[in-house]
Phi, psi and omega in degrees: 000323179297321180295319179297318180297320178298315178299318185288349173297332182249324185236155175284116179228135182273183184290354180242023175066022175273130179283128180262105182234015187226126179236122176260124189242117172272127181255356178196153171260000179283148177208150178264008172231171180226062185300140190296329181269004185246320181201160178289164185302323182279002181089198183230165171288109185288148175294138178300139183306323182294339181266354176282133179299137174283155181304318182296330177289320178294316180302317179299315180298317181293321177302316180293315180297323180295328177292342180248025168105353178286120182240346184242126182230132174238130179263130183225187174223215024028215173247106187298332185287352177276347181276130180295145176083010186293329182295312178296322178298314179297321178299319180290320175302317182295336182275353183288127180297130180102335177276110182240006179216099183245120182224175186212141173255133184215158173276354173086355184299320183259005189292321181300322181285334190246357187303315181298313179295322180298316179296319181293334181288344183108358175300136184272318184198170179230149167252125182251121178281118183211119188247356176203145175257005179259121186307316182292321179289320176303317180295320179294320183285320186259348187058037178212158182246045188255021185303318180300319178297319181293315180297320175295327178295322177300314181295319181294320179296316178298315181296332181275354179088016175278083193235141359279146172284121181255135177250122180258115177249118173275119185267124181236123182300139180067015177232303181227011181298334180288355179258002181304314181294321178299318178293317180300320180295336178299335182279353183280308184264354180236150180278033181278148170260103181271119185245123178263126185242131177296144179296121188254155183277108173230156186279084179248172183303316184286335183081144180269135177237127184300326182287355174270356181270126176257126186290156177302325179297319178294319179297319178300317180299320179293317179298328181289348176293335179287311181187164178300144178262134180253128179299143175252122187255343182284167185252010182297135176097001176065064188296328182064225185280357185287137167271124195253140179216168173205161172274146178305132177071007177286148178284330182245201181210175182238139176236143179242123182242121192238064181293339183266307188277334185205077189297156182244031185299329183299339180246014182296128186235024191232155164240157179240140176246119179281164183297335180262019169083036175245134175270124179256133185275342181202142180302325186257024179233147176270008177291118180228145180239122184288128174240345182299316182303313181290331177290338186252349186258015178085013181296148177289162178303327182298329178290317178296320177301316180299323179294319178296316178296321178299315179298318180298312182296329183272002175300132178288160179295325183193170172267174184228043184305317186268017182236159186295337182282352184290136176236128181295150180297143177281338178269145172283165180301324182295335178272334180279316187110130187289000000 
């Protein structure tokens, strides 16, 4: 314990000796889609504007976190591209000493229009959430008819140098599992990193059912029907929790993310910041630590640092999705940040 305490004097280290160097930041709970696994059709009770962190408050927090070892930052929402001023905000984030990996998760609807500016701001790459390539199914899943915009956004992001472009597909049994091969084939002729994500339990209108979850192992077997998969061992592109593979001679690759069937909690290196200024210690926990109050009441940087260290120490060892003690999050994904 003494050694861990000594390390944490300089770097964010949790109670299980995991180095915390990754901060995922939600900048809004607003979104221009209504994905079925993210929010109900009528939308959600939006956070009051006064309670949303201002850009300058987020920048201050990241500066402090960067001094304590955070080097990787991902901007999320809701849909982050709907918030005004995001280009200047990203430029300022990119200028923070110590931050060397700046990325963004988006639904891709506005990406074609903004890809050039995003790249110029210093953004390194984007993850695009896309769960169907069929227009009618895309509309049913997202309650929007923007598939063409998203596909154009993928091309624009690649052209702007936001590389690698990652496509995140949440696989849901009896809904879009028949498109796994179509998505996998996208990695052959395009330099996309297609990532298949197991369907996770969040408190949405439809409710999560475990039997709707297809395991990463099953997804891999389906992808292998196209051709044998070769493991990818290098770390270029910030793979994170994905187990990476590719087809021989393919331009892109495939990633399998298994939070349900085979969790990767032992290597978790992140904290999450909600749009209303709460630090979340785990995606699947309702444990939140308020940092907004201290950012607004004139507190010294040392106070903010203590809150960051508190959040790190309070990170749980793991989640318990597959056990009886597991309790689904009370917040929807749109309120937590993707």
